[in-house]
C-alpha positions in Angstrom: 103.6 34.4 112.5 101.1 35.2 109.8 101.6 33.2 106.6 99.4 35.2 104.2 102.1 37.8 103.3 104.5 35.0 102.4 101.7 33.3 100.4 101.1 36.5 98.4 104.8 36.9 97.6 105.0 33.2 96.5 101.9 33.5 94.4 103.4 36.6 92.7 106.6 34.7 92.0 104.6 32.0 90.3 102.5 34.4 88.2 105.7 36.4 87.2 107.4 33.1 86.1 104.4 32.1 84.0 104.1 35.5 82.3 107.8 35.7 81.5 108.1 32.2 80.0 104.9 32.3 78.1 105.5 35.8 76.6 109.0 34.6 75.6 107.3 31.9 73.5 104.8 34.3 72.0 107.5 36.7 70.9 109.6 34.0 69.1 106.9 31.8 67.5 104.2 32.0 64.8 100.6 30.9 65.2 100.0 27.1 65.3 97.6 25.2 63.1 95.0 24.9 65.9 95.2 28.5 66.9 94.4 29.5 63.3 91.3 27.3 63.4 90.2 28.7 66.7 90.6 32.2 65.3 88.0 31.3 62.6 85.8 29.7 65.2 86.0 32.8 67.3 84.3 34.6 64.4 81.5 32.0 64.3 81.0 32.3 68.1 81.0 36.1 67.9 78.1 35.7 65.4 76.3 33.5 67.9 76.8 30.2 66.0 77.7 27.6 68.6 76.6 24.8 66.4 79.5 25.6 64.1 81.9 24.8 66.9 80.2 21.6 67.9 80.2 20.5 64.2 84.0 20.5 64.5 84.1 18.9 67.9 85.2 22.1 69.7 83.7 23.2 73.0 82.9 26.9 73.2 84.2 28.2 76.5 88.0 28.5 75.7 87.0 30.1 72.3 84.7 32.6 74.1 87.3 33.5 76.7 90.4 33.7 74.4 89.0 34.6 71.0 86.3 37.2 71.6 85.2 39.7 68.9 87.8 42.3 69.9 90.6 39.7 69.3 89.4 38.2 66.0 88.1 41.3 64.4 90.5 44.2 65.0 89.9 47.4 63.1 93.5 48.7 63.3 94.7 47.5 59.9 93.5 45.9 56.7 92.8 42.2 56.9 95.6 41.4 54.4 98.3 42.9 56.6 100.3 40.0 58.2 100.8 42.1 61.3 97.1 41.8 62.0 97.3 38.0 62.2 100.4 38.2 64.5 98.6 40.7 66.7 95.5 38.5 67.0 97.7 35.5 68.0 99.6 37.5 70.5 96.6 38.9 72.2 94.8 35.6 72.3 97.9 33.9 73.8 98.0 36.6 76.5 94.3 36.0 77.3 95.0 32.2 77.5 97.7 32.7 80.1 95.4 34.9 82.1 92.4 32.5 81.9 94.0 29.1 82.1 97.7 29.0 83.1 97.6 31.4 86.0 94.4 29.8 87.6 95.9 26.4 87.2 99.2 27.3 89.0 97.5 29.3 91.7 94.9 26.6 92.1 97.7 24.0 92.7 99.4 26.4 95.1 96.2 27.2 97.0 94.7 23.6 97.2 97.9 21.9 98.3 99.0 24.9 100.4 95.8 24.8 102.5 96.1 21.0 103.0 99.9 20.6 103.4 101.3 24.1 104.0 102.2 27.0 101.7 105.8 25.8 101.0 104.6 22.4 99.9 102.0 24.1 97.7 104.8 26.3 96.3 106.9 23.3 95.6 104.1 21.6 93.6 103.4 24.7 91.6 107.0 25.3 90.9 107.4 21.8 89.4 104.4 22.6 87.1 105.5 26.1 86.0 109.0 24.7 85.2 107.6 21.8 83.1 108.5 22.4 79.4 105.3 20.6 78.2 103.1 22.6 80.5 104.7 25.9 79.5 104.6 24.9 75.8 100.8 24.6 75.9 100.2 27.3 78.4 101.8 29.7 75.9 99.3 28.9 73.1 95.8 30.0 72.6 94.4 26.5 72.4 92.3 24.2 74.7 94.9 21.9 76.2 96.0 24.1 79.2 92.4 24.9 79.8 91.6 21.3 80.0 94.4 20.6 82.4 93.2 23.4 84.7 89.6 22.2 84.7 90.7 18.6 85.2 92.5 19.7 88.4 89.4 21.6 89.5 87.3 18.4 89.0 89.7 16.3 91.0 89.6 18.8 93.8 85.8 19.0 93.6 85.4 15.1 93.7 87.7 14.9 96.7 85.5 17.5 98.5 82.3 15.8 97.5 83.3 12.3 98.6 84.6 13.5 101.9 81.5 15.5 102.5 78.5 15.0 100.1 76.8 18.2 101.3 74.6 20.4 99.1 77.5 22.8 98.7 79.9 20.2 97.4 77.2 18.7 95.2 76.9 22.1 93.5 80.7 22.6 93.3 81.2 19.2 91.6 78.3 19.7 89.2 79.7 23.1 88.2 83.2 21.7 87.8 82.0 18.8 85.6 79.6 20.9 83.6 82.3 23.5 83.0 84.8 20.8 81.9 82.4 19.6 79.2 82.3 23.2 77.9 86.1 23.4 77.8 86.9 20.2 75.9 84.7 17.2 74.9 87.5 14.9 76.2 86.0 15.9 79.6 83.7 13.0 79.1 86.6 11.1 80.8 86.1 13.2 83.9 82.4 12.3 83.9 83.5 8.6 83.6 85.9 9.1 86.5 83.0 10.5 88.6 80.8 7.5 87.6 83.5 5.1 88.5 83.9 6.7 91.9 80.1 6.8 92.5 80.2 3.0 91.9 83.2 2.4 94.1 81.7 4.4 96.9 78.0 3.5 96.3 75.8 4.3 99.3 72.0 3.6 99.2 71.3 6.9 100.9 73.4 9.0 98.5 72.5 7.7 95.1 70.0 10.4 94.5 72.6 13.0 95.2 75.0 11.3 92.8 72.3 11.5 90.1 71.7 15.1 90.9 75.4 15.9 90.3 75.2 14.4 86.8 71.9 16.2 86.0 73.1 19.5 87.2 76.4 19.1 85.4 74.5 18.5 82.1 72.5 21.6 82.8 75.6 23.7 83.5 77.2 22.4 80.3 74.2 23.3 78.3 74.0 26.7 79.8 77.6 27.4 78.9 76.7 26.3 75.3 74.1 29.1 75.3 71.2 26.5 75.6 71.8 25.8 71.9 70.4 22.6 70.3 71.2 20.6 67.2 69.4 17.7 65.5 70.8 14.3 66.5 71.1 11.6 63.8 71.1 8.9 66.5 67.8 10.3 68.0 65.9 10.5 64.7 66.7 14.2 64.2 65.4 15.2 67.6 67.0 18.4 68.8 69.3 17.8 71.7 71.7 20.0 73.6 74.4 20.9 71.2 77.3 19.4 73.2 75.9 16.0 72.2 76.8 16.9 68.6 80.3 17.8 69.7 80.7 14.5 71.5 79.5 12.6 68.5 81.9 14.4 66.2 84.8 13.6 68.4 83.7 9.9 68.5 83.5 9.9 64.6 87.0 11.5 64.3 88.4 8.9 66.7 86.7 6.0 64.8 88.2 7.3 61.5 91.7 7.6 63.0 94.3 10.0 61.8 97.8 9.4 60.4 100.3 9.3 63.2 104.1 8.9 63.5 106.0 7.0 66.1 109.6 5.8 66.2 110.0 6.0 62.4 106.7 4.2 61.6 103.3 5.7 60.4 99.8 4.4 61.0 96.3 5.6 60.3 94.9 3.8 63.4 97.8 4.5 65.8 99.3 2.2 68.4 97.9 1.2 71.8 101.3 2.1 73.3 101.7 5.5 71.6 100.9 7.7 74.6 102.9 5.7 77.2 105.9 6.0 74.9 105.3 9.7 74.1 105.0 10.4 77.9 108.3 8.6 78.6 110.0 10.5 75.7 108.6 13.9 76.5 108.5 14.0 80.3 111.3 15.5 82.3 113.3 13.3 84.7 111.4 14.8 87.6 108.0 14.2 85.9 108.9 10.6 85.4 109.9 10.3 89.1 106.7 12.1 90.1 104.7 9.6 88.0 106.4 6.7 89.8 105.8 8.3 93.3 102.2 9.0 92.4 101.5 5.5 91.3 103.3 3.8 94.2 101.7 5.9 96.9 98.2 5.9 95.3 98.1 2.1 94.9 99.1 1.6 98.6 96.6 4.2 100.0 93.4 3.6 97.9 91.3 3.7 101.1 92.0 7.4 101.3 89.5 9.5 99.4 92.2 11.8 98.1 94.4 9.0 96.7 91.4 7.1 95.3 90.0 10.1 93.4 93.4 11.1 91.9 94.4 7.6 91.0 91.0 6.8 89.4 91.0 9.9 87.3 94.6 9.3 86.1 93.8 5.6 85.4 90.8 6.5 83.2 92.8 9.1 81.2 95.6 6.6 80.7 93.2 3.7 79.8 91.5 6.0 77.3 94.8 6.8 75.7 95.5 3.2 75.1 92.4 2.7 72.9 92.2 6.0 71.0 93.0 6.0 67.3 94.1 9.7 67.2 97.7 9.6 68.3 98.5 13.2 67.8 100.4 14.5 70.8 101.3 14.1 74.4 99.3 17.2 75.1 96.2 15.0 75.5 97.8 13.7 78.7 98.6 17.1 80.0 96.1 16.7 82.8 97.9 13.5 83.9 101.2 15.4 84.1 99.7 18.2 86.2 97.8 15.9 88.5 100.8 13.6 89.0 103.2 16.5 89.7 100.8 18.0 92.2 99.9 14.7 93.9 103.5 13.5 94.1 104.7 16.8 95.7 101.9 16.7 98.3 102.3 13.0 99.1 106.1 13.3 99.4 105.5 15.7 102.2 103.5 13.0 104.0 106.2 10.4 103.5 109.2 12.5 104.6 108.6 13.7 108.2 112.0 15.3 108.5 111.3 18.9 107.4 114.9 19.7 106.6 115.3 16.6 104.5 112.1 17.4 102.7 113.3 20.9 102.0 116.6 19.6 100.5 114.7 17.0 98.4 112.3 19.8 97.1 115.2 22.1 96.3 117.0 19.3 94.4 113.8 18.5 92.5 113.2 22.1 91.5 116.8 22.5 90.4 116.6 19.4 88.2 113.3 20.6 86.7 114.8 24.0 86.1 117.7 22.4 84.2 115.2 20.6 81.9 113.3 23.9 81.5 116.4 26.0 80.6 117.8 23.3 78.3 115.1 23.9 75.7 113.9 27.5 76.4 112.1 29.0 74.6 111.4 26.0 72.3 109.4 24.2 74.9 107.1 22.4 72.5 110.1 20.5 71.1 111.3 19.2 74.5 112.6 15.6 74.6 114.4 14.3 77.7 118.0 13.2 77.6 117.1 9.5 78.0 115.4 9.7 74.6 118.3 11.5 72.9 117.2 15.0 73.4 115.4 17.5 71.1 118.0 17.0 68.4 116.8 13.5 67.7 113.1 14.1 68.6 112.0 14.2 64.9 112.9 10.6 64.5 110.5 9.6 67.3 107.5 11.9 67.3 106.1 14.7 65.2 102.9 16.8 65.1 102.3 18.9 68.2 105.0 17.0 70.0 107.6 18.8 67.9 106.3 21.2 65.2 102.8 22.6 65.1 103.7 25.3 62.7 105.2 27.5 65.4 108.7 27.8 63.9 107.9 29.8 60.7 110.0 32.8 61.8 113.0 30.5 62.2 112.2 28.8 58.9 112.2 32.3 57.2 115.6 33.1 58.7 117.0 29.7 57.6 115.7 30.2 54.0 117.0 33.7 53.9 120.5 32.6 55.1 120.6 30.1 52.1 119.1 32.5 49.6 116.1 30.4 48.7 112.3 30.5 49.3 111.6 26.9 48.1 110.2 24.5 50.7 108.7 21.0 50.7 105.1 21.3 52.0 103.3 18.3 53.4 99.5 18.5 52.9 98.5 16.3 55.8 96.8 19.1 57.6 94.8 20.1 54.5 93.4 16.6 54.5 92.6 16.8 58.2 90.8 20.1 57.5 88.8 18.4 54.8 87.7 15.7 57.1 86.6 18.1 59.7 84.7 20.2 57.2 83.1 17.1 55.6 81.9 15.9 59.1 80.5 19.3 59.8 78.6 19.3 56.5 80.6 22.3 55.3 81.7 20.7 52.0 80.2 18.1 49.6 81.8 14.6 49.7 83.4 15.0 46.3 85.6 17.8 47.6 86.7 15.8 50.6 89.7 14.2 48.9 91.4 17.5 47.9 90.5 19.7 50.8 91.9 22.8 49.2 88.7 24.8 49.5 88.0 23.6 53.1 91.4 25.0 54.3 90.5 28.4 52.9 87.0 28.2 54.3 88.0 27.1 57.8 91.0 29.4 58.3 89.6 32.5 56.5 91.7 35.5 55.8 
């Protein structure tokens, strides 16, 4: 019996689910803080200024794909019309779903489906499309879902390369790593994973090919940055590929730290345990179980290339999360969630040989994940699991993009209208953040850094 018609139907189901859930979010929320900054950066990129993005530590590829000129500069209405902003956000979010969320889901379905069968691939993709945290960020025109998708691609490329270091897989891995560095500068962690795996699997006859992968990846990243250069302070002003500026800015931001909130406490430097705690609070029961399955299986099967690559990548992401000083949101570990869900689903099919029992376990897992999904829809960003007290008490444990990223302004307007007032308490933390970014980018003099009122206007624009 041919399986491709079934595969097409299952892929269509996944795509439909992604579109329905993400459009539901777009219809009920306002633009987030980061989306508004990306809108402004889309204008810079449309003008050919890639250095402006690197100055703020933003890689260009998601901005180019999601915020092109026709999104950021519509001619249908005056710039002062609020509907223009809403229209920009809506169109950018639709493009983000098309470019990032759909490829990620279909990638999981295809990769695992070819290795373990289409139903196992569908099981893995279903767990991901029903994840509140995944859908929350798949619905937004930001870089987090893009990074999750490209991280998955890099893991698949590394598995292929270490199984068969042929010229074809050398090129695939180089393209994947180079593209990841053009999606988000946190992708330096994927390069670190590749380096660690090169060391773990060092072969005298293959070291030149390993070096070729890194050189080609740097070239691909530079090409996707438009071959732009920027003077480097650490290299005496010598012009270097512009992505080095972006990496340096991200390092400066992390060194400076950023005010964070966890379990009722605040800190400028964060906590080493912030991300493990956030992951426990924000993951669904199935995701927590998947993480446990992933770790237990990977640690027992490290001789397998597949297990070693996936485990090494996840370990480096988690290790980096323990030392960062910017504890802003569990979204930074979104690649870990996607990789662990996909890996656990695939490896469970290896452990459970009874196909009927496996089908029952998969159906039960999907049902529990669906319950978590429905319990918070369409407010996926505010999801907290029942073990942590649920969304109703989430604000006591985490804030920022874990809970409120500015996406609930329509609901706030309704709440104020119902009480006959328009007075609100406004925290200026994000204005200070904008000031720091603008100062690092050389956009404002140091004396203006403290107030940051002008930088907000300059970064966001009209």
